Structure formats: structure tokens, C-alpha cells
N, C-alpha and C positions, 0 to 999 in steps of 0.2 A: 791572817790567813783567810782567804776567801772561801767561805763555806758553801757558796752556791755551786761550786764545782762538785761537791760531794753529795748534796741532798737537794732535791727539787723543792721540798717543803718541810719545814720544821715547825710544828705547832708549839704553842706555849706549853711549857712543862715537859716537852720531849727533849731528849738529848741524842747525840750521835757520838760514835767512837771513831777516832782516826788513829791509825797505826803507821806512822811515817817510816819506821824502821823495817816494816814487813817486806819492803821491796829492795832492801839493801842486799848486796852480794857479800860473800866472804871478803872479797877485796875491798869493798866499801868499808867494812868493819875495820880492817887493818889500816886503811888510809886514815880513818877517823882517829884511831888509837895513836897513830904516828903523829898526826898534826896536833893532837891534844896533849902529847907527852904523857899519856896515861900509863901507869904501872901495870905490868902484866904478870900473871902467875907463871912461875918457872917452867911448868910442864908444857907450855906453849912453845918453848925454845928448845932447839935441838941440843942434845947432849948424849953422851954414851951412858946408857942405863941398862939395867937388867930388864929383860922382857922374854916373852915366849911367843912363838908363832903358833897361833891357834886358828884352825880353819882358814888359813891364808891371811889372817890379820895379826899385826903386832900388838900384843896385849901386855900392859904394864903389870909387873908382879912385885909385891912387897916382901914376899917370903916364899921360900921353897915349898912351904905347905900348900900353896895355891896350885902347884903343879899336879897334873895327872900322873899316873905311874909311868906312862910312856913319853912324857915331855921332859925337855931339858931347857934350862934357862940359858939365854944368850946375852952377851954384851953387844948391844946394837946402838947406833946413833940414830935417834928418832925424836919426834915431837908429836904432841897431840894437836889436832885441828879443832877439837871441841872438848870441853870437860864435862863429864857426866859419870854415870855409873861405870866404874873401872872395868868390870868384866865385859861390858858391852861397848866400850869406847875403844876403837882401834886407833893405833898410831900410824904415822907414815915415816919412812926413812927420809932423813933430811939433814942438811948441814946448816940450816937457817937458825942461827943463834942470836938474832936481833930482830927487831920489828922491821927494819929496812930490808934485811935479808929475807924475811918471810914475805914481804910485799914483792920482792924480786922473784921469789919462788912462785908466788901466786901468778905473776905475770907469765912466767915460763910455763906454767900449767896450761896456758891459753884457755882459761875458763873465767867466767864471770867478771869481765872487765868492760862491759858494753859502753857505758857512758863516762866512765872515769878515765879510761886509757888516754884520751887526748890531753888530759890535764896533769898527767904524772910528772912532766918536766917541771912544773911549778913547785913540786915537792922535793926536787933534787934527785929524780930518778933518770936524769939524762933525757935525750929526745927519744922517748919510747915510741912515739907515733912514727917517726921517720925510720927507726930501726925495724919496727914491725913490718913496714912495707917491703923491705928487702929480704925478709926471712922466707 
């Protein structure tokens, strides 16, 4: 890697930090996982599960004790887009139960596919660039 792109001068004994993943989009993450065949935690995949709608967000519940007195649990088909603290991590309604379906879902969201979209056909997602022009 050519460091001159990142720092004009690095003195002896100094160091620099480079974070190549900081510019990745959510779609970039899923494409990397897909091409690498990396195993994924099941909560990332859509499945019918117990949840509650709280302040407009789908929230995973493990037990009825987590419900407020006026809440009811629902069986919904959903998945998490990120894993974190359960009370603050909202889910999305989804049918995407595989990495390929999540990627297709991400494309359909029309978000965060700036430089990766033209190359999706190489990964088996059809001619996405051509389809997109006609939408």
C-alpha cells in the first residue's frame, strides 16, 4: 500500500492508522461475506419470531416479562441489520433468509451501492446495472 497517499510526512518513530473498512457500506459488508462464504449469526436472517412493536421499531423479546403492561408480543417475520444491545437494536420486516436474498434486499432498498453495483453480475446477481437503468 502506498502510504504517501495518506500522510505527507512520517517521521522516524511515528505511526499512522489506516481504517480501510470505515468507508464500506452495508452492501459492501454483505458482498464480502457472500464472496468469502463466511458463516453468519442466525438473527441476521429473516424468520418468524416473537417481537414487540415499540416506538415504531420491531424489538426482539426473549420473554413475556420484557413487555410493558400495555404491550403484546407478535409473531412477525423479521431480521436484524446489526447486532447490539437488544432493547436498542430494532429489526426490519423481511423475507431475506439467505445472504444472497439479503444482498438482493439491500439493492432493492436503493441505498449504499455506489461503487459496487456495476460489479454485482460477477457475483451471480444477474445484470443488475442494466435492470437498474429501466426502473
